[in-house]
C-alpha positions, 0 to 999 in steps of 0.5 A, spaced: 525 716 732 522 720 727 518 726 729 511 726 727 509 730 721 507 737 721 502 740 716 505 745 711 503 748 705 509 748 701 514 742 699 520 741 695 519 737 688 525 733 686 528 729 680 530 722 681 532 719 674 539 718 678 537 716 685 544 717 687 544 724 685 537 727 686 536 734 683 531 739 686 526 741 681 522 747 685 517 748 690 510 745 690 505 749 694 498 749 696 494 754 693 487 757 692 484 755 699 488 749 699 484 746 693 490 746 688 497 744 688 502 749 684 509 749 682 514 754 682 521 752 678 527 753 682 532 757 678 537 752 678 533 747 674 531 752 669 538 754 668 540 746 668 542 743 662 538 737 665 532 741 666 526 741 662 518 742 662 515 737 666 509 737 661 506 742 656 502 746 661 509 747 665 513 751 661 520 752 664 520 759 666 520 763 673 513 764 677 508 760 680 504 755 675 497 753 677 492 748 675 486 750 672 481 745 676 480 745 683 482 738 686 488 737 682 496 739 682 499 742 676 501 739 670 505 732 670 505 733 678 498 730 678 501 724 676 505 723 682 500 723 687 496 717 689 489 715 686 483 712 690 487 705 692 493 709 695 489 715 698 485 709 702 491 706 704 494 713 706 488 715 710 488 708 714 496 707 715 498 715 716 492 718 718 495 725 718 491 731 722 490 734 715 489 730 708 490 736 703 493 734 696 500 736 698 499 730 704 497 725 699 503 727 694 508 727 700 505 720 703 506 717 696 513 716 699 519 715 695 518 709 690 512 713 687 510 712 679 515 716 675 521 720 677 518 725 681 519 725 689 517 730 694 521 732 700 519 736 706 527 739 705 529 744 700 536 742 701 536 735 701 531 729 698 528 726 704 522 723 703 516 720 707 518 714 711 517 707 707 519 700 707 523 696 702 520 692 697 517 685 699 519 679 695 514 673 693 515 670 700 511 676 703 505 675 698 500 671 703 501 677 708 500 682 703 494 679 700 491 679 708 493 686 709 489 688 702 483 684 705 483 688 712 484 695 708 478 693 704 474 691 710 476 697 714 480 693 719 486 695 723 493 692 720 499 690 723 506 694 722 508 688 718 502 689 714 503 696 713 510 695 711 507 691 705 502 695 703 506 702 703 510 702 697 505 701 693 500 707 695 502 712 689 500 706 683 494 709 680 487 706 680 482 703 685 483 696 685 487 694 691 495 693 689 502 694 692 509 693 689 514 687 689 521 685 687 521 679 683 528 677 680 531 684 681 525 688 678 519 692 681 512 689 679 505 692 681 501 686 684 494 687 683 488 683 687 481 681 686 476 686 689 471 680 690 469 673 689 465 674 682 470 674 677 478 672 678 480 679 675 487 678 676 487 671 671 482 675 666 487 681 666 493 676 665 489 673 659 487 679 656 494 682 656 497 675 653 491 676 647 493 683 646 500 681 645 497 676 640 494 682 636 501 685 635 500 690 641 506 692 646 504 690 653 507 690 659 510 683 662 505 680 667 506 674 671 500 670 675 501 669 682 497 663 686 493 665 692 490 660 696 484 662 692 485 665 685 490 669 683 494 676 684 497 678 677 504 682 677 505 687 672 512 689 671 513 697 672 515 701 665 517 707 669 523 703 671 529 701 667 534 698 672 536 703 677 533 708 673 527 712 674 523 714 668 519 720 667 512 718 665 505 723 663 499 719 663 494 721 657 490 725 662 496 730 664 498 730 656 492 731 653 490 736 659 496 740 658 495 741 650 488 743 651 485 737 647 479 733 648 480 726 651 480 722 645 484 717 642 484 721 635 487 727 639 492 723 643 494 720 636 495 727 634 499 729 640 504 724 638 506 728 632 509 733 637 511 729 642 514 723 639 520 722 635 519 724 628 522 717 626 517 713 630 510 717 630 507 713 624 509 707 628 506 710 635 500 712 632 498 705 629 500 702 635 495 706 639 489 705 633 491 697 635 489 698 642 483 702 641 480 697 636 482 691 641 479 695 647 472 695 643 472 688 641 474 685 648 469 690 651 474 694 655 470 700 656 475 702 662 480 705 657 480 712 661 486 717 659 489 714 666 490 708 663 494 710 657 501 713 658 507 716 655 514 715 657 520 720 656 526 718 653 533 720 654 532 724 647 527 728 650 521 725 646 516 721 648 513 714 646 507 710 648 508 706 655 507 698 654 499 697 654 497 696 661 490 695 665 487 691 659 481 687 661 474 686 659 469 691 663 464 686 662 458 691 662 456 692 655 456 699 656 457 700 648 461 706 650 469 707 651 471 712 656 475 716 651 473 719 644 473 714 639 471 717 632 466 721 629 460 718 633 464 720 639 465 715 645 461 709 641 464 702 641 464 700 634 469 699 629 465 703 624 466 709 629 474 707 630 475 707 622 471 714 622 478 718 623 483 713 621 487 719 618 488 721 625 492 715 626 496 716 620 492 710 616 488 710 610 482 707 610 484 700 607 490 700 612 485 701 618 480 696 615 486 691 615 488 692 622 481 691 625 480 685 621 487 682 624 485 684 631 478 681 630 480 675 627 485 674 633 480 676 639 475 671 636 479 666 639 479 669 646 475 663 649 480 658 647 486 663 649 483 664 656 481 657 657 488 655 656 491 660 661 486 657 666 480 662 666 474 658 670 468 656 666 463 660 670 468 666 668 468 664 661 460 663 661 460 670 664 464 674 659 461 670 653 455 675 653 460 681 652 465 678 648 462 673 643 459 676 637 464 682 637 466 684 630 467 689 625 460 693 626 
C-alpha cells in the first residue's frame, strides 16, 4: 500500500521523451512564500548532449531560476501543470492536505501534457499514482464521472481511475484521456445542454481543414444524449513524448506581448529556417479563420509549439477551435494595428509580420471567407442540430472581409 503523500517544497523534474530511459532535468521548488515554482537545472542535464533550455527564459545554466509572476511555475514547467478542470479533479480526487502549485504539478501524474515529469525522488522517476488509459468501453462511465464532478458529488474508485489520467490537459471544459487504436486521445464533454459543443468543435475542425489549416484529428463519440469529441494528442508520436510550449509560455519567455504578429515573429527565431514562411502563413490562416467563425476564445494557451528532434519548433496542429458564439468583436490575442479587434482589416494591417505581402494576405483571407461562408451546410452535413445552427447563425452569417 502506498504511503500517504507528505507535503514537500521541492521535487525532481524529469525528461521523458524516452520513457524507458528518463533523464533528470533538475529540481522544481516552491519559492516566494510558496507562491512560485522555480527550476534549478541538474549539473548532469547541463553537461548532457541531450540537455537543452526548456524555454528561452530558462537558460541552460546553474542556479535557481524564478518566474516573474506569482502563481506560476518557471518557463516551460508552467505548461506541465493542470488548468482549471485538472485542478478541480485533483481537489476532488486527491484532496492533499496542501494544494500549492507544486502539488498540482505532482498530482498531474505521469501522462501529462508534453514530455516533462515530476517525481518525489531525485534518483528515480516515480510519479504520482495514476491509472492506465481507458478505452472506448469506458466512455459511458467516464461521462457519468464527469457529470458527478461537475455537480460536486463524490465519485467511485473506478470513476476516479477513468478521470485521473486527463488532469493535466488544459482548459476549463471537462475532459479525460482515452486510448483509441493504440493512440492517446483527449476526450472532451459538453458543459451543459444548451449547445452540443463537442459536435460543433468537430464540425469547426473539419471546416478549418477545408480552409487549408493543419488541424488535430478529431472523432465523434456518441453518448446517450449528444456526443463527446476525441482530439488526437499532438504531444505524442507513438511511444515518444514530445516537448511542447504553449504560446503563453513562449511569448512570455521572449518578453513579447500576447499577439498573433508577435508569435509570427517569434517563429523566425524558433522554427527551422526553411519552414519559417510556411509556419507564419499557417498562423495567419488560423487567425483569419478564428475571426470569421467568431472563435474569440483563441487565447495563447490554445496555440502551441512542438519541439522537433532537430531542436527547432513548429506550430502544433490547430486545436480547441470552435465558435465562442458571443459576438464580442475582440480576439484574445492581439490581431494587428487595431489591437484585438475582430476584423479582417485589422488582420491585414500587419501582413508583413507573417511574411506576406498585402496582396497575398488578401488572397488567403478571400479563400477562407469563401469556405467559411459555407459553414451552415458543412455543419448540417455533420449532424449539428437545427436549433444549434439557428443560434450560431446570428454570429457566423454575414461574417466577411470587413
